C-alpha positions in Angstrom: 226.1 152.3 160.9 228.1 153.5 158.4 227.3 157.0 157.6 229.3 158.7 154.7 231.7 162.1 155.1 229.0 164.8 155.0 225.5 163.1 155.5 223.4 164.0 158.4 220.6 161.4 160.2 217.3 163.2 160.0 213.8 161.4 160.5 210.0 161.7 159.6 206.9 159.9 160.6 205.3 157.7 158.5 202.0 155.7 159.2 204.1 152.8 160.6 206.6 154.7 162.5 210.0 156.6 162.1 211.7 156.5 159.0 215.5 157.5 159.3 217.1 159.0 156.0 220.3 160.3 155.3 221.2 163.9 153.4 224.2 165.9 152.7 223.4 168.6 154.7 227.0 168.7 156.7 230.7 169.6 155.5 231.7 169.2 153.0 228.4 169.6 151.0 226.6 172.4 152.1 226.0 175.7 150.2 223.4 177.8 149.8 222.0 176.8 146.2 218.7 175.2 145.7 219.3 171.7 144.1 217.5 168.6 142.7 217.2 165.9 144.7 217.6 162.4 144.2 216.0 159.9 146.4 218.2 156.4 146.9 216.0 153.4 147.7 217.3 150.1 148.8 216.2 146.7 148.2 215.4 144.0 150.9 217.4 140.7 152.3 218.9 140.2 155.5 220.4 143.3 157.3 219.8 145.5 154.1 220.0 149.5 154.8 220.4 152.7 153.1 224.3 151.4 153.6 223.8 149.9 149.9 223.8 152.8 148.4 226.1 154.6 150.4 229.2 153.8 148.0 227.2 156.0 144.9 225.2 158.4 146.7 228.1 161.2 147.7 229.3 161.0 143.9 226.1 163.6 143.1 226.2 165.1 146.7 227.8 168.9 145.2 225.2 168.8 142.0 221.9 167.5 144.2 220.3 167.2 147.1 220.9 163.8 148.5 218.0 161.5 150.1 218.2 158.0 151.1 216.2 156.4 153.7 216.0 153.3 155.7 212.8 152.0 155.0 210.8 150.8 157.5 211.6 147.2 159.2 215.5 147.8 158.0 218.5 149.9 159.2 217.7 152.5 162.2 214.0 153.0 161.2 211.5 152.0 163.2 210.8 148.0 162.9 207.1 147.4 163.7 206.7 144.1 165.3 204.1 142.4 162.6 204.2 140.9 159.3 204.7 142.6 156.5 202.1 143.1 153.6 203.0 144.9 150.1 200.8 147.7 151.1 203.0 148.5 153.5 205.7 149.7 151.5 203.5 151.3 148.9 202.1 153.4 151.5 205.2 154.1 153.5 207.5 154.8 150.1 204.3 157.2 149.4 204.1 159.2 152.3 208.0 159.5 153.0 208.3 161.0 149.4 205.6 163.4 150.4 206.9 164.6 153.6 210.4 165.3 152.6 210.6 166.3 148.9 208.5 169.2 147.5 208.4 168.3 144.1 208.9 165.9 141.3 212.0 163.9 141.7 214.3 161.2 140.7 213.9 158.0 142.7 217.2 155.6 142.6 215.9 152.1 143.9 216.8 148.5 143.8 215.0 145.0 143.2 212.1 144.2 144.9 211.6 148.0 146.4 212.1 149.3 142.3 209.0 147.0 142.0 207.2 148.9 144.8 209.0 152.2 143.5 207.1 151.2 140.0 203.9 150.9 141.5 203.8 153.9 143.6 205.0 155.8 140.0 201.8 154.2 138.5 199.1 155.5 141.5 200.9 158.8 142.2 203.0 160.0 138.9 203.0 163.5 140.1 205.9 162.7 142.3 208.6 161.3 140.5 210.1 162.9 137.5 212.2 160.0 136.6 213.1 156.4 137.6 216.3 154.8 137.6 215.8 151.2 139.3 218.8 148.4 139.6 216.9 144.6 138.6 213.4 145.8 139.6 211.4 142.7 139.9 208.1 141.5 141.8 209.5 137.7 142.9 206.6 136.2 141.2 207.0 137.9 137.6 205.2 136.1 134.7 204.1 132.9 137.1 207.5 132.3 138.4 206.5 132.7 141.8 209.5 132.9 144.8 207.4 131.8 147.6 206.2 128.4 146.3 210.0 127.6 146.2 211.3 125.3 149.2 213.2 128.0 151.1 210.4 129.8 151.3 208.4 126.9 152.4 210.2 126.1 155.2 210.6 129.8 156.2 207.0 129.6 156.9 207.1 127.3 159.8 206.4 129.1 162.9 209.3 129.2 165.4 211.8 127.5 162.8 211.6 130.8 161.2 212.9 132.7 163.9 215.4 130.1 164.7 216.6 130.1 161.1 216.7 133.7 161.5 218.6 133.9 164.4 220.9 131.2 163.9 221.6 131.3 159.5 220.8 134.8 158.6 221.7 137.6 161.3 225.4 136.2 162.0 228.8 137.1 160.1 228.6 133.8 158.6 224.8 134.2 156.9 225.2 137.6 156.1 228.1 136.8 154.5 226.9 133.6 152.7 223.5 135.6 151.6 225.9 138.0 149.7 228.0 135.5 148.1 224.7 133.3 147.0 222.0 136.1 146.4 224.0 139.4 145.9 227.4 139.2 144.2 228.7 137.3 141.3 232.4 137.9 142.5 232.9 136.9 146.1 236.1 138.5 146.3 234.4 141.7 146.1 232.4 141.2 149.5 234.9 143.1 151.9 234.3 143.2 155.4 233.0 146.3 156.0 230.1 145.4 153.7 229.3 142.5 155.8 229.2 144.5 158.9 227.0 146.8 158.1 224.4 144.4 157.0 224.8 142.1 160.5 224.7 145.6 162.2 221.0 146.1 160.6 220.1 142.3 160.8 220.7 143.0 164.7 218.7 145.8 165.4 215.7 144.4 167.7 212.7 143.1 165.4 214.5 143.2 162.9 213.9 139.7 162.2 210.0 140.5 160.9 210.4 142.3 158.3 213.1 140.0 156.9 211.0 137.1 157.5 207.9 138.3 155.4 210.4 139.0 152.4 212.0 135.7 152.0 208.5 134.1 152.8 207.6 135.8 149.5 204.5 137.8 151.6 206.3 140.7 149.5 206.3 139.0 146.2 204.0 140.0 143.3 203.8 139.9 139.4 205.1 143.6 137.9 204.5 142.4 134.9 200.6 143.2 135.6 201.5 146.6 136.3 203.7 147.6 134.0 202.1 148.5 131.1 200.5 151.3 133.3 203.9 153.0 133.8 204.6 156.3 132.4 207.4 157.6 134.6 210.8 158.1 132.3 212.2 155.0 133.2 216.2 153.3 133.2 216.7 149.9 134.3 220.4 148.4 135.1 220.6 144.9 135.4 223.3 142.7 136.2 223.5 139.4 134.4 224.5 137.1 137.1 221.5 138.1 139.3 220.2 135.1 141.3 216.6 133.9 140.7 215.7 137.0 138.4 217.6 136.9 135.3 217.9 139.7 132.6 215.6 138.1 130.5 213.3 139.1 132.6 214.0 142.7 132.6 214.0 143.0 129.1 210.6 141.2 129.0 209.5 144.3 131.1 211.3 147.0 128.9 209.6 145.5 125.9 206.0 145.3 127.5 206.5 149.3 128.2 209.4 150.5 125.6 207.2 154.3 125.7 208.3 154.2 129.8 211.1 152.2 129.8 213.4 154.5 128.0 216.8 152.2 128.4 217.3 148.7 129.5 221.4 148.2 130.2 223.0 144.9 131.2 225.9 144.6 133.2 228.0 141.8 132.8 230.1 139.9 135.7 228.1 141.6 138.4 224.7 140.2 140.5 222.2 141.6 142.0 223.8 144.7 143.4 225.7 146.4 141.3 225.5 149.7 143.5 228.0 147.7 146.1 229.9 145.2 144.1 230.6 147.7 140.6 229.9 151.1 142.4 231.8 153.3 139.7 230.1 151.6 137.1 226.6 152.1 138.7 227.6 156.0 139.6 229.1 156.3 135.7 225.3 154.8 134.2 223.3 157.1 136.4 225.4 160.0 135.4 224.4 158.9 131.9 221.4 158.2 131.9 220.3 161.1 134.0 220.4 163.7 130.9 218.3 161.2 128.7 215.3 160.9 131.2 215.6 164.8 131.9 215.0 165.1 128.2 212.4 162.5 128.1 210.9 163.9 131.6 210.4 167.6 129.8 208.7 165.9 126.8 206.3 164.3 128.6 205.2 167.2 130.8 207.0 165.6 134.0 209.4 168.5 134.7 209.5 169.5 138.0 
């Protein structure tokens, strides 16, 4: 799988197995200065992995310690052969942060994982300095439950689910189709390296278990039931053309908790993953938001 220059692979153990992560401990980034940490967490979909943020996090490698894991069931991390539940990811994200970070950190996360991260931050605020989230959605928000969709119902049929995964998702054509329909506003921004990186992750042994749990809707929940409990200073980035989860959902979240959600930024002409579709713009926005959230973090007593 793609690994940016100067980043090395590390691992840590969680209750569901080994999590692989990438960090800037190689040339030209290594030095002896102590740096704050930025953690990048990828979202879910056929073939998701830390690759999703790989066009963004190297831009911060000279200033920050970078940690970008493959979540359990994805990428190079362990793939337990089981149905996955929300609690599996809440627990392993919490465990990962505890084991790899010795102080409160800024976490940059996307889509459903960003929604999970909000819940972890509510339960364990001491782990978080700030959050920068792209399209954080629980996929059952405000009563609009993805799991009731026709596709989710079809994928819930035994045997049909694995057949669909092997023939319709974990193929080059299936990956490209998913990216075009679900993640990108402009298909011409999808190049071969992206498809190959997603395909390699999708074809890992037992990769279908986490992916099918996601597409069945087993991991969906209503984030609006939790958002008002968030106290960590937060910025939200939302692609205007996000499939299933339009920016009006993000605006409603921001309006429900303006004390914590300090910034809501819509990006036009982009879909679910601006970090892949427009990485330079995403880098610029993260750089813009970090000092704003740092000031708010100090004001709220979240400073490390």
